[in-house]
N, C-alpha and C positions, 0 to 999 in steps of 0.2 A: 606869824609863821609863813614862810615863803612857800609857794606852790612850786613843785618840781616842773621844770621845763622839758618839753619833749624835743629832742634833737631833730634837726631836719637835714636831709641830704641835699646836695647841690642840685638845682633845677636842671632838667634835661629835656631835650626835644625827642619825641617819638617819631620815627619814620617807618612807614610800612610801604613796601614796594612790590607790586604784582603778586600778592599773596593769593594762592588758589588752594582749594580743598574739595575733594570728592569722596564721599562716603560710599563704601562698597559693602553690600549685605549679601551674604551667601544664602542661597535658597535650596540647598541640596546638592548632592554630588553631580547630578546631570544637568541641573537647571543653570541657566546663564545668570551670573551674579547681577543683582540690581544696583545700579550706580546712581547716586544723587549728587549733583554738583551743588555744593553749598556756597562756595566762593569762586569767582572767576576773575582773577587778575585785579584784586582790590588794592588801591594805593591811597594813602592818606597821611597826614601829619598832625601831630598835636604839639603846639608850641609850648615853651616854658611858661608855666603858670596859667595856661589856657584851659578852658573847659570846652571840649568838643562833644557835641551830641551825635550819636549814631542811631538813627531812627528807621524803623521799618516794621512791617507786620510780622507775625509769627511765620517762620520759614524763610525769612528774607536773608538769613545768614549772619545777622548781627551778633548773636550769642556765640556762634562758632568763631567769628572774628575775634571777639574778646578773649575766648579761651585759648586761641592760638597765640595772641599777643602775650598773655600772662604765662603761657607755657604749659597749659593743661591739655592742649592738643598740638599735634604737629601738622604743619602745612605740607602740601605736596610740592609747592614751589614758592619762590619769592624770598624777600629779605626783610628782616625786622631789626631796627637799630634803636637804641636808647642812648642819646648823647653820642659819644665816640665809640660806644661798645656795640658790636654786632651780637644780637641775641639768637638769630636764626638765619641760616643761609646754606642751602645745599644740605650737606650732612651735619652741619653744625646746629646743635640744639641745646642751648643753655637751659638747665633745669629750672622749673618755676621758682623754687626756693632761692635761687641765686640770681634772679633777674632784676631785683630792685623794683618790682611792681606789686602793688597791693590790690587785692580783689575784694570787692563788697558784693555779696551774693543776693539773689532775689528774695529768698524766703528767710525771714529773720527767726523762724521757728526751727526748721530742719537744719539750718546751717550752723547752729550752736549745739554743742554736746550738753544735753540736759543733766548729765551726771557730774559735770565739772563746775566748780565755782567760777565766777567771772574773772577772778585774778588768774586762774589757770588757763581759761580760754584766751584771754587777751595776751598773757605772757608766754603762751606755749611756743610760739615761733622763736622767741628770744632764747628760751631754754634749749630748744633743739639746736639752735645755731651755735651755742656755746661761746658766744662772743662777749657776754657780760655776766657778772656774778649775780647771786640771788638778791643782794641789796639793791643793785642797779635795776634789776628787773622790776622790783617792787616800786621803785621811784618812777620808772618809765610807764608802768601800768597805771599808777595814780595820775600821772600827767596826761596820758591818753584818755582816761575816763573823764577828767576835768575838761579836756578840750571838746569832748562831744556832749557836755552838759550833764554828766553823771557825777555822783559824789565818790570820793575815794572809799567811803564806807561801803559802797555798793559792791566792792570787790569780793566781799564774803558771801554774797547771795548767789542763788542759782537762777538760770534763765527763766524758769517757770514763774518766778516771782516778779517778772517785769512785763510791761505791756509790749505790743508789737513794735511800736516806735522806739521804745527803750532798748529792745533787743537789737533793732537795727543799729542803734547808736553803739551798742557793744560790738557789733560786727565791724563798724567803722573804726572803733578804737583798736580792735585786733589788727586791722589793716595798717593803720598809721604808726603803731608802736614799733614796727620794723623799719622805720625810716625809709619808706619807699621814695622813689623819684617820680613815680606816676601811680595814680589810682585808676582802677577800672571798676565801674559800678554797673552791674548787670540787672536792669529792672529793679533797682534798689528801693523804690517806693511804690511799686505797682500793687503790692498786697496791703498797703496801708490806707486808712481813711484820708480823705482829702486834707483835712486840717492837720493831720499828723505828717502827711507828705510835705507840707510847707515847712514844718519844723525841721524835718530831716534835711531838706534841700538847703535850708539856712545854715545848718551845721556844716554841710559840705562847702558852702560859700565862705564860711568863717575859717574853715581849715585851709582853703585855698589862700585866703588873705594872710593867715598867720604863718603857714609853712611854705607858701609859694609853690605848692604842688600842682602839676598838671593833672587833669582828670578827663577820662573818656567815659561819658555817660551813655549807656545803652538803654534804649527805651522804645516803646511803641507810641508814646504819648507826646504829641507835638506841643501840648500846653506846658508840659514840664520842661521841654527843650527851650521854649520861648522864655521861661522864667530863669533858667539856670545857665544856659550855654552861650558862649561867645560865637561859635560857629557850629554848623550842622552838616552832616552828610546823610543822604537818604539812600538806603539800601533796598533793592528789590530784586529777587531772584539771584542773589549772590553778587550783584553788580551795583556800583554807585551810579544812581540816575540823576542826582542833583547834589550840589554842595555850594557853600558860601556862608557869608555872615548870616547869623540867625534871623536878624530883622529883615534882611533882604529876601531870604528864601521864603519866610513865612508871609511877608507882606506882598510878595509878587512871585509866587511859585511858577516855574517854567515847565515842569513835568506834570503830566496828568496824575501820576501816582502820588506825588507830593500834594497836589490839590485834593485828592481823595482822603489822604491822611488828615489834612487840616479840616476838612468838612466833617469828618467822622468823629473827631475827638472833642469832648467838651473842654472848655477852658477852665483853668484854676481860678 
């Protein structure tokens, strides 16, 4: 019996230019609003089929950047393009569901609806889109589960019946079933045991090879970046302080902040 194949979209290059974001928190009618600059003119690219690591400590702006690219937050300024398509520029803001970008979230527990079966979790986006019929959805769900190392029979189970690593695989399947042109993973292995982290990272590498997808991997862990990523950008205080080929940046860091990250994080 032949296993269903998961379609893949055409590879695309992500370009982010001068993206900025400031959060404003109201503190009462008379008090001056509190402003926090999360991103200050960030520019980067992710090439076709490339894995780019975005690394920084908590508060560096890396998660905000990912949410802006996927469309869950709006930037104050800057331009975001995927291939020939502009996703955000000025007042233009393409909704997240229409961007062709898949998101893998940090927490494999809270990011999955515990009341839904795996088949419904993975296939939900396809059903909402209305692009394919029920039979095709079933085929695509089975193909996505197989690609992340789960069995098609697992589609009838609920999230609580899986380990943390398996739940994250379900989250990856949910992202790739929509045929994205780019994946964004936000601290996708930080809550997993080290041995399980390696398994999930290898799943991502396998997906990159089979589907040719580009991936932006957001993390605080330099060791994960060293294992997974082709290039890396280092964020601190909402600005890129260093970037380059992963081996070069880790082997000979030029910025003190990068050196601090390398010294602080244990290796895989």
